[in-house]
MITIRO-670644 format. One record per residue (C-alpha): residue number from 1; residue in one letter; x, y, z. Coordinates in nm, 3 decimals, padded with zeros to 5 digits. Layout:
<pts>
+-----+-----+---------+---------+---------+
!   n ! res !      xx !      yy !      zz !
+-----+-----+---------+---------+---------+
! NUM !   A !       X !       Y !       Z !
...
+-----+-----+---------+---------+---------+
</pts>
This chain:
<pts>
+-----+-----+---------+---------+---------+
!   n ! res !      xx !      yy !      zz !
+-----+-----+---------+---------+---------+
!   1 !   M !  01.081 ! -00.613 !  00.221 !
!   2 !   F !  00.942 ! -00.352 ! -00.017 !
!   3 !   S !  01.270 ! -00.284 ! -00.195 !
!   4 !   S !  01.339 ! -00.660 ! -00.212 !
!   5 !   Y !  01.021 ! -00.772 ! -00.389 !
!   6 !   S !  01.016 ! -00.460 ! -00.606 !
!   7 !   T !  01.370 ! -00.528 ! -00.723 !
!   8 !   I !  01.284 ! -00.892 ! -00.794 !
!   9 !   A !  00.983 ! -00.777 ! -00.999 !
!  10 !   W !  01.161 ! -00.529 ! -01.227 !
!  11 !   V !  01.486 ! -00.723 ! -01.264 !
!  12 !   S !  01.298 ! -01.043 ! -01.351 !
!  13 !   S !  01.079 ! -00.854 ! -01.597 !
!  14 !   L !  01.385 ! -00.698 ! -01.758 !
!  15 !   H !  01.551 ! -01.041 ! -01.783 !
!  16 !   K !  01.236 ! -01.192 ! -01.937 !
!  17 !   G !  01.241 ! -00.938 ! -02.217 !
!  18 !   V !  00.966 ! -00.789 ! -02.427 !
!  19 !   Q !  00.695 ! -01.045 ! -02.497 !
!  20 !   P !  00.581 ! -01.121 ! -02.853 !
!  21 !   D !  00.287 ! -00.932 ! -03.001 !
!  22 !   V !  00.294 ! -00.654 ! -02.742 !
!  23 !   K !  00.060 ! -00.363 ! -02.801 !
!  24 !   Y !  00.116 ! -00.043 ! -02.609 !
!  25 !   T ! -00.245 !  00.069 ! -02.606 !
!  26 !   L ! -00.502 !  00.150 ! -02.341 !
!  27 !   R ! -00.651 ! -00.151 ! -02.169 !
!  28 !   A ! -01.007 ! -00.018 ! -02.190 !
!  29 !   S ! -01.183 ! -00.004 ! -02.526 !
!  30 !   T ! -01.430 !  00.271 ! -02.431 !
!  31 !   T ! -01.397 !  00.627 ! -02.305 !
!  32 !   T ! -01.584 !  00.539 ! -01.986 !
!  33 !   G ! -01.352 !  00.248 ! -01.916 !
!  34 !   S ! -01.047 !  00.467 ! -01.976 !
!  35 !   V ! -01.175 !  00.728 ! -01.733 !
!  36 !   F ! -01.241 !  00.469 ! -01.463 !
!  37 !   N ! -00.896 !  00.313 ! -01.516 !
!  38 !   F ! -00.741 !  00.659 ! -01.489 !
!  39 !   L ! -00.919 !  00.732 ! -01.162 !
!  40 !   S ! -00.828 !  00.386 ! -01.035 !
!  41 !   A ! -00.464 !  00.455 ! -01.116 !
!  42 !   L ! -00.479 !  00.779 ! -00.916 !
!  43 !   G ! -00.613 !  00.579 ! -00.622 !
!  44 !   E ! -00.326 !  00.334 ! -00.654 !
!  45 !   V ! -00.074 !  00.619 ! -00.654 !
!  46 !   A ! -00.239 !  00.776 ! -00.350 !
!  47 !   F ! -00.212 !  00.446 ! -00.164 !
!  48 !   A !  00.147 !  00.386 ! -00.275 !
!  49 !   F !  00.253 !  00.702 ! -00.093 !
!  50 !   A !  00.022 !  00.655 !  00.204 !
!  51 !   G !  00.290 !  00.651 !  00.471 !
!  52 !   H !  00.195 !  01.007 !  00.560 !
!  53 !   S ! -00.107 !  00.874 !  00.748 !
!  54 !   V !  00.126 !  00.763 !  01.030 !
!  55 !   V !  00.398 !  01.023 !  00.987 !
!  56 !   L !  00.279 !  01.232 !  01.281 !
!  57 !   E !  00.282 !  00.929 !  01.510 !
!  58 !   I !  00.637 !  00.850 !  01.401 !
!  59 !   Q !  00.743 !  01.211 !  01.446 !
!  60 !   A !  00.602 !  01.208 !  01.801 !
!  61 !   T !  00.859 !  00.942 !  01.896 !
!  62 !   L !  01.156 !  01.159 !  01.794 !
!  63 !   P !  01.344 !  01.369 !  02.052 !
!  64 !   F !  01.304 !  01.743 !  02.010 !
!  65 !   T !  01.389 !  02.076 !  02.168 !
!  66 !   P !  01.277 !  02.431 !  02.083 !
!  67 !   E !  01.613 !  02.480 !  01.909 !
!  68 !   N !  01.599 !  02.149 !  01.722 !
!  69 !   P !  01.238 !  02.061 !  01.640 !
!  70 !   S !  01.165 !  01.706 !  01.538 !
!  71 !   K !  01.021 !  01.813 !  01.205 !
!  72 !   K !  01.370 !  01.874 !  01.062 !
!  73 !   P !  01.502 !  01.515 !  01.084 !
!  74 !   M !  01.152 !  01.387 !  01.010 !
!  75 !   W !  01.139 !  01.584 !  00.687 !
!  76 !   K !  01.478 !  01.447 !  00.579 !
!  77 !   G !  01.363 !  01.094 !  00.656 !
!  78 !   V !  01.039 !  01.138 !  00.463 !
!  79 !   V !  01.221 !  01.276 !  00.158 !
!  80 !   V !  01.469 !  00.986 !  00.152 !
!  81 !   A !  01.194 !  00.729 !  00.209 !
!  82 !   Y !  00.971 !  00.863 ! -00.069 !
!  83 !   I !  01.262 !  00.884 ! -00.313 !
!  84 !   I !  01.330 !  00.514 ! -00.255 !
!  85 !   V !  00.960 !  00.427 ! -00.285 !
!  86 !   A !  00.920 !  00.631 ! -00.604 !
!  87 !   L !  01.232 !  00.481 ! -00.759 !
!  88 !   C !  01.115 !  00.125 ! -00.692 !
!  89 !   Y !  00.759 !  00.186 ! -00.810 !
!  90 !   F !  00.861 !  00.369 ! -01.126 !
!  91 !   L !  01.101 !  00.090 ! -01.223 !
!  92 !   V !  00.834 ! -00.176 ! -01.165 !
!  93 !   S !  00.563 !  00.014 ! -01.353 !
!  94 !   M !  00.770 !  00.126 ! -01.653 !
!  95 !   I !  00.962 ! -00.198 ! -01.706 !
!  96 !   G !  00.651 ! -00.406 ! -01.637 !
!  97 !   F !  00.453 ! -00.214 ! -01.899 !
!  98 !   W !  00.744 ! -00.228 ! -02.145 !
!  99 !   V !  00.771 ! -00.606 ! -02.114 !
! 100 !   F !  00.406 ! -00.711 ! -02.084 !
! 101 !   E !  00.224 ! -00.402 ! -02.224 !
! 102 !   N ! -00.140 ! -00.361 ! -02.118 !
! 103 !   S ! -00.185 ! -00.732 ! -02.051 !
! 104 !   V !  00.025 ! -00.711 ! -01.735 !
! 105 !   D ! -00.154 ! -00.839 ! -01.425 !
! 106 !   D ! -00.228 ! -00.615 ! -01.129 !
! 107 !   N !  00.035 ! -00.824 ! -00.953 !
! 108 !   V !  00.329 ! -00.821 ! -01.193 !
! 109 !   L !  00.469 ! -01.130 ! -01.020 !
! 110 !   L !  00.182 ! -01.331 ! -01.172 !
! 111 !   S !  00.284 ! -01.217 ! -01.519 !
! 112 !   L !  00.636 ! -01.348 ! -01.470 !
! 113 !   E !  00.520 ! -01.710 ! -01.416 !
! 114 !   K !  00.877 ! -01.845 ! -01.391 !
! 115 !   P !  01.103 ! -01.915 ! -01.207 !
! 116 !   A !  00.860 ! -02.038 ! -00.946 !
! 117 !   W !  01.108 ! -02.025 ! -00.657 !
! 118 !   L !  01.187 ! -01.658 ! -00.723 !
! 119 !   I !  00.820 ! -01.562 ! -00.745 !
! 120 !   A !  00.754 ! -01.753 ! -00.422 !
! 121 !   T !  01.039 ! -01.565 ! -00.254 !
! 122 !   A !  00.905 ! -01.229 ! -00.367 !
! 123 !   S !  00.554 ! -01.325 ! -00.255 !
! 124 !   M !  00.689 ! -01.417 !  00.088 !
! 125 !   F !  00.851 ! -01.073 !  00.111 !
! 126 !   V !  00.510 ! -00.923 !  00.028 !
! 127 !   V !  00.342 ! -01.126 !  00.303 !
! 128 !   I !  00.600 ! -01.018 !  00.563 !
! 129 !   H !  00.563 ! -00.656 !  00.453 !
! 130 !   V !  00.183 ! -00.663 !  00.468 !
! 131 !   I !  00.175 ! -00.829 !  00.810 !
! 132 !   G !  00.393 ! -00.556 !  00.957 !
! 133 !   S !  00.236 ! -00.259 !  00.780 !
! 134 !   Y ! -00.116 ! -00.384 !  00.853 !
! 135 !   Q ! -00.049 ! -00.354 !  01.225 !
! 136 !   V !  00.068 !  00.005 !  01.185 !
! 137 !   F ! -00.210 !  00.131 !  00.957 !
! 138 !   A ! -00.487 ! -00.052 !  01.144 !
! 139 !   Q ! -00.372 !  00.058 !  01.488 !
! 140 !   R ! -00.613 !  00.352 !  01.491 !
! 141 !   V ! -00.900 !  00.123 !  01.397 !
! 142 !   F ! -00.799 ! -00.115 !  01.674 !
! 143 !   D ! -00.806 !  00.170 !  01.925 !
! 144 !   M ! -01.150 !  00.281 !  01.802 !
! 145 !   I ! -01.290 ! -00.070 !  01.833 !
! 146 !   Q ! -01.154 ! -00.114 !  02.183 !
! 147 !   A ! -01.279 !  00.230 !  02.293 !
! 148 !   F ! -01.626 !  00.153 !  02.156 !
! 149 !   L ! -01.645 ! -00.182 !  02.336 !
! 150 !   V ! -01.525 ! -00.037 !  02.667 !
! 151 !   L ! -01.699 !  00.301 !  02.670 !
! 152 !   K ! -02.020 !  00.224 !  02.481 !
! 153 !   M ! -02.074 ! -00.147 !  02.537 !
! 154 !   N ! -01.937 ! -00.147 !  02.896 !
! 155 !   F ! -01.695 ! -00.437 !  02.845 !
! 156 !   K ! -01.401 ! -00.469 !  03.081 !
! 157 !   P ! -01.071 ! -00.362 !  02.918 !
! 158 !   T ! -00.897 ! -00.700 !  02.937 !
! 159 !   G ! -00.636 ! -00.858 !  02.715 !
! 160 !   L ! -00.887 ! -01.122 !  02.609 !
! 161 !   L ! -01.130 ! -00.856 !  02.488 !
! 162 !   R ! -00.862 ! -00.687 !  02.281 !
! 163 !   F ! -00.748 ! -01.021 !  02.137 !
! 164 !   V ! -01.098 ! -01.128 !  02.035 !
! 165 !   A ! -01.187 ! -00.786 !  01.893 !
! 166 !   L ! -00.871 ! -00.759 !  01.685 !
! 167 !   I ! -00.890 ! -01.116 !  01.556 !
! 168 !   S ! -01.253 ! -01.058 !  01.458 !
! 169 !   Y ! -01.164 ! -00.738 !  01.273 !
! 170 !   V ! -00.878 ! -00.904 !  01.085 !
! 171 !   A ! -01.098 ! -01.203 !  00.996 !
! 172 !   L ! -01.375 ! -00.972 !  00.870 !
! 173 !   T ! -01.144 ! -00.770 !  00.646 !
! 174 !   M ! -00.986 ! -01.088 !  00.513 !
! 175 !   F ! -01.329 ! -01.235 !  00.436 !
! 176 !   I ! -01.436 ! -00.920 !  00.249 !
! 177 !   G ! -01.112 ! -00.915 !  00.050 !
! 178 !   M ! -01.153 ! -01.280 ! -00.051 !
! 179 !   T ! -01.525 ! -01.265 ! -00.124 !
! 180 !   F ! -01.536 ! -00.986 ! -00.383 !
! 181 !   S ! -01.358 ! -01.076 ! -00.707 !
! 182 !   F ! -01.350 ! -00.708 ! -00.806 !
! 183 !   F ! -01.214 ! -00.598 ! -00.469 !
! 184 !   G ! -00.885 ! -00.481 ! -00.622 !
! 185 !   G ! -01.057 ! -00.225 ! -00.843 !
! 186 !   L ! -01.294 ! -00.121 ! -00.566 !
! 187 !   L ! -01.004 ! -00.081 ! -00.326 !
! 188 !   A ! -00.836 !  00.167 ! -00.559 !
! 189 !   F ! -01.134 !  00.401 ! -00.522 !
! 190 !   F ! -01.139 !  00.378 ! -00.143 !
! 191 !   R ! -00.762 !  00.424 ! -00.130 !
! 192 !   G ! -00.780 !  00.752 ! -00.317 !
! 193 !   F ! -01.092 !  00.864 ! -00.134 !
! 194 !   A ! -00.938 !  00.798 !  00.209 !
! 195 !   F ! -00.574 !  00.893 !  00.161 !
! 196 !   A ! -00.590 !  01.195 ! -00.070 !
! 197 !   P ! -00.758 !  01.428 !  00.188 !
! 198 !   T ! -00.521 !  01.296 !  00.454 !
! 199 !   S ! -00.227 !  01.400 !  00.237 !
! 200 !   Y ! -00.330 !  01.765 !  00.233 !
! 201 !   F ! -00.405 !  01.768 !  00.605 !
! 202 !   V ! -00.079 !  01.604 !  00.713 !
! 203 !   C !  00.137 !  01.802 !  00.473 !
! 204 !   G ! -00.012 !  02.123 !  00.611 !
! 205 !   S !  00.041 !  02.007 !  00.970 !
! 206 !   V !  00.404 !  01.905 !  00.918 !
! 207 !   S !  00.498 !  02.217 !  00.725 !
+-----+-----+---------+---------+---------+
</pts>
């Protein structure tokens, strides 16, 4: 899904061509705004390569022996995966900026505008991707919620309890994301704040 909508984004941007009156300047007009945009960009980069937060769980599913530890194939898989991710993201970012300059939307698909069917297809790929990845990244939160309800609140560990708790959590996060108009910029900060320390910890553990 990721490679599909990323390819649609950069190929469509390349086909659209450079827009008239482009200005390759900073989006912010003040030093403070430039600094905040820079820090926000670092948060976006940290989130873009955030797969390391579940890498240990994935590695735990691989077969291993003392002679052939699981970290060897895991390391090869991580390198290949991040090369693909970096290639897709760099193409989208560089071509998107080249075509639309600093007026490009946070979602480059919105800047394309046409053809509508292609943008809808790419957006559907994004939805499918998010639905799957959300389950993986939120699994630890789900476990914490269920443990709190069972151990602290003395609820019985039933399927209904898990269903209600998870639906409530998803609904709450969706409500917060839809309520705050500046949530995209705020999310960049929390992304960097949460994932950057995890990067150092996991990299040290794997190595």
